[in-house]
Structures are given as C-alpha cells and as structure tokens.
C-alpha positions as CSV (number, residue, x, y, z in Angstrom):
1,M,51.1,154.8,90.8
2,S,54.1,152.8,92.1
3,D,53.0,149.7,90.3
4,S,52.3,151.4,87.0
5,S,55.1,152.0,84.6
6,T,55.7,155.2,82.7
7,S,57.9,153.2,80.3
8,H,54.9,151.3,79.3
9,A,52.2,153.0,77.1
10,V,48.9,151.8,75.8
11,Y,47.6,153.0,72.4
12,V,43.9,152.3,72.0
13,G,41.5,152.4,69.1
14,S,39.1,150.5,66.9
15,F,41.7,149.9,64.1
16,D,39.0,149.0,61.6
17,P,41.2,148.6,59.6
18,P,44.7,149.4,60.9
19,T,46.1,152.2,58.7
20,L,49.6,153.4,57.9
21,G,48.8,156.3,60.2
22,H,48.2,153.9,63.0
23,L,51.4,152.0,62.2
24,D,53.3,155.3,62.2
25,I,52.1,156.1,65.7
26,I,52.9,152.6,66.9
27,Q,56.4,152.7,65.5
28,R,57.1,156.1,67.0
29,G,55.6,155.1,70.3
30,A,57.7,152.0,70.4
31,R,60.8,154.1,70.1
32,I,59.7,156.3,73.0
33,F,58.5,153.7,75.4
34,D,60.1,150.4,76.5
35,Q,56.8,148.6,76.0
36,L,53.7,149.6,73.9
37,T,50.4,147.7,74.1
38,V,48.0,148.3,71.3
39,G,44.5,147.9,72.6
40,I,41.7,147.0,70.2
41,G,38.5,148.4,71.7
42,I,35.4,146.2,71.5
43,N,32.2,148.2,71.5
44,P,29.2,146.0,71.0
45,D,27.1,149.0,69.9
46,K,29.5,149.8,67.0
47,K,29.3,148.0,63.7
48,T,32.8,147.2,62.4
49,L,34.0,145.8,59.1
50,F,36.4,143.4,60.7
51,T,35.7,141.3,63.8
52,S,37.9,142.0,66.9
53,D,39.8,138.8,66.3
54,E,40.4,139.7,62.6
55,R,41.6,143.2,63.7
56,E,43.9,141.6,66.3
57,D,45.3,139.2,63.6
58,L,45.8,142.1,61.1
59,L,47.6,144.2,63.8
60,N,49.8,141.4,65.0
61,D,50.9,140.9,61.4
62,V,51.8,144.6,60.9
63,V,53.7,144.9,64.2
64,A,55.4,141.5,64.1
65,S,58.8,143.2,63.5
66,I,58.5,145.5,66.5
67,P,59.6,143.4,69.5
68,N,58.4,145.7,72.2
69,V,54.8,145.9,70.9
70,D,51.9,143.6,71.9
71,V,48.3,143.6,70.8
72,K,45.3,142.9,73.0
73,Q,41.6,143.2,72.8
74,F,39.6,145.0,75.5
75,S,36.1,146.1,76.4
76,G,35.1,148.8,78.8
77,L,36.8,152.0,79.6
78,A,40.3,152.7,78.0
79,V,41.6,154.1,81.3
80,N,40.7,150.8,83.0
81,F,42.5,148.8,80.3
82,V,45.6,151.0,80.7
83,C,45.7,150.1,84.4
84,Q,45.0,146.4,83.7
85,C,48.1,146.5,81.4
86,G,50.2,147.9,84.3
87,A,50.8,151.1,82.4
88,S,50.2,154.7,83.3
89,V,50.5,156.4,79.9
90,M,47.8,156.5,77.2
91,L,49.3,157.2,73.8
92,R,47.1,159.0,71.3
93,G,47.6,160.1,67.8
94,V,46.2,163.3,66.4
95,R,45.8,164.3,62.8
96,T,43.8,167.6,62.7
97,L,42.6,170.4,64.8
98,T,39.3,168.6,65.1
99,D,41.2,165.6,66.5
100,I,43.0,167.8,69.0
101,E,39.7,169.2,70.3
102,A,38.1,165.8,70.7
103,E,41.3,164.3,72.3
104,F,41.5,167.2,74.7
105,T,38.0,166.6,75.9
106,M,38.6,162.9,76.2
107,S,41.9,163.5,78.1
108,L,40.1,165.6,80.6
109,A,37.4,162.9,81.1
110,N,40.1,160.2,81.4
111,R,42.0,162.3,84.0
112,A,38.7,162.7,86.0
113,L,38.2,158.9,85.8
114,D,41.8,158.0,86.8
115,P,44.2,160.8,87.6
116,R,47.1,158.4,87.6
117,I,46.8,158.0,83.8
118,E,48.7,160.5,81.6
119,S,47.8,161.1,78.0
120,V,50.7,161.6,75.6
121,F,49.9,162.9,72.1
122,L,51.8,162.3,68.9
123,M,51.0,164.5,65.9
124,S,50.5,162.4,62.8
125,S,53.2,162.5,60.3
126,D,52.2,164.9,57.5
127,Q,51.8,162.1,54.9
128,Y,49.2,160.4,57.1
129,T,47.0,163.3,58.3
130,H,44.4,162.7,55.6
131,I,44.1,159.0,56.2
132,S,41.0,157.7,58.0
133,S,39.5,154.2,58.2
134,S,36.3,155.5,56.6
135,L,38.3,156.8,53.6
136,I,40.0,153.5,53.2
137,K,36.7,151.6,53.4
138,Q,35.3,153.8,50.7
139,I,38.3,153.2,48.4
140,A,38.0,149.4,49.0
141,Q,34.3,149.4,48.4
142,L,34.0,151.7,45.4
143,G,37.5,151.4,43.8
144,K,38.0,149.9,40.4
145,E,40.5,147.3,39.3
146,N,43.5,149.2,40.5
147,S,42.2,149.8,44.0
148,A,44.6,147.2,45.5
149,E,47.5,149.4,44.3
150,Q,45.7,152.6,45.5
151,L,45.1,151.1,49.0
152,K,48.9,150.5,49.5
153,A,49.2,154.2,50.0
154,F,47.0,153.9,53.1
155,V,47.4,150.5,54.6
156,S,50.1,147.9,55.0
157,E,50.3,145.5,52.0
158,S,49.1,142.6,54.2
159,I,45.8,144.3,54.9
160,V,44.9,145.0,51.2
161,A,43.6,141.5,50.3
162,P,41.5,141.0,53.5
163,L,40.1,144.5,53.1
164,L,39.1,144.0,49.5
165,A,37.7,140.6,50.3
166,K,35.3,142.2,52.7
167,Y,33.7,144.1,49.9
168,H,34.2,142.0,46.8
169,E,33.9,138.4,47.8
170,R,30.3,138.3,49.1
C-alpha cells in the first residue's frame, strides 16, 4: 500500500445521467480528499441512455469548477481501477437502507478482492435521497412542456438539454 494514496479517492458509478446527488457526493468528497477521481464504469452488458463518452463530457462539465477532481472511464472491476489510479480509497454514496445493505455486501466483496482498498461511505444529503437516474429518465421521457424546469431539481442545468434531446429529438 505504500504506493497508494489515502489522500486520493475514487468514486465509481454509471452516472447515466449524472445527478445532483452524484454532484453532492463529488463536492463533499473533493473537500475530504486531496484528489478525487470519478470513474465512469463501462459495462458492455448494460444498456445506457448516454454513451460513455457522453457521460464523461457531461461529468467534466459539471465538475469543471472543482480543481482536484478528474473524470475517467474504466471497464472491469472497480477495485482494479482504484489501484490503477494510485488510490486506496473507494468513495461511495448511500441514499437509503437498501443502498446501505447493497454497499455493505459490495464492500465485503471488494475487500476480499483487494484488502488494500478501503471503502468510505457518505450519506446522501437529505434533499437528494429520493433522486435516482431511473426517476430522472422517467421525468425526461414522460414529462410535459415544463419538464426542463422540473429536471433542474434533479440534475445540473447543463444536463437538462442533452437529457431531453435523448427522448424528444428522435
């Protein structure tokens, strides 16, 4: 572990799309750690709304004002990606008791895969506990003429237009 940094954390997810909840965890993680890498997981078996390149562009836009955050794509195991980044901390956000149970199980599996990696959990801020990517996609797809304004409660303003375009400009 001597070459891994505990002042560098990695926050992984699909970020399809990035939400205000994700941004909250990123901002708070960036205050705790000297360096935070946001890892966009690429799973070829999972159908996503945005391509991995689009998700990277969207995330780079929303984190542009946070100097100690970088965004990268990865495939494979998250613990391997954490090591590739030279970090030893995996940052995770949890919203609900269901999340806590799933994250606990994943944390145990990650520890078995690489005991050098520590998982650090941040509880979601209360105003973001109900936000999920699937909820946001539903609002974008089924919302009426004011859905752009409604979406601003869930995603950064720069994500609204690309999100609506995925559903309404076909």
